[in-house]
C-alpha positions, 0 to 999 in steps of 0.5 A: 257928854264931851262938852263937860269932860273936855270943856269944849263947845261941841255945838259950835265946833259941829257947826264949823265942821258941818255947816250945811248939816242940821244937828239932830238928837233922836228922842231915844237918846233923850230917854237914855239921858233921862235914865242916866239922871238916876245913876248912883254917881253924881258926876254922871247925873249932872252930865246927863242933865247938862246934856239934856239942856244942850239937846234942847237948845234952839240949835238942835232938833229933837226928832221923835224916833223910837227904838225897834223891839230889842234894838240897842241904842247903838243899833238905833243910831246906826240905823238912822244916821248918815253922819254920827258924832260919837267918841265911843270906839266900838260905835265908831267901828260899827259906823265905819263898817256901815259906811256912816261918816263919823265926827269925833274928838281928837286929842281932847281938843278938836273934831275930826271927820272920818268918812264921806257924806 
């Protein structure tokens, strides 16, 4: 939900940072966003709706991936990712431990890449 929090065109920035990579959103993330649309806080609902619209843009592929039984969304992302774009600090730590390259927002202005791919 970074594009709305910091007013950054995240897709364009990801394409610049990783021109040879295809942007993919797993279907279980879409499901999580659909759940967030039911949140009591209006800001979260609006951000979730906008995130879904971005994920459905022609530049992004939604890949049909299911979570395993009792698997968290974070663990699902760690299982399927080679490069992971996230600003979640705990998820970044876990990704580093697994050798997954991470793309994240620094200083609320630009993307940084941590790791090799």
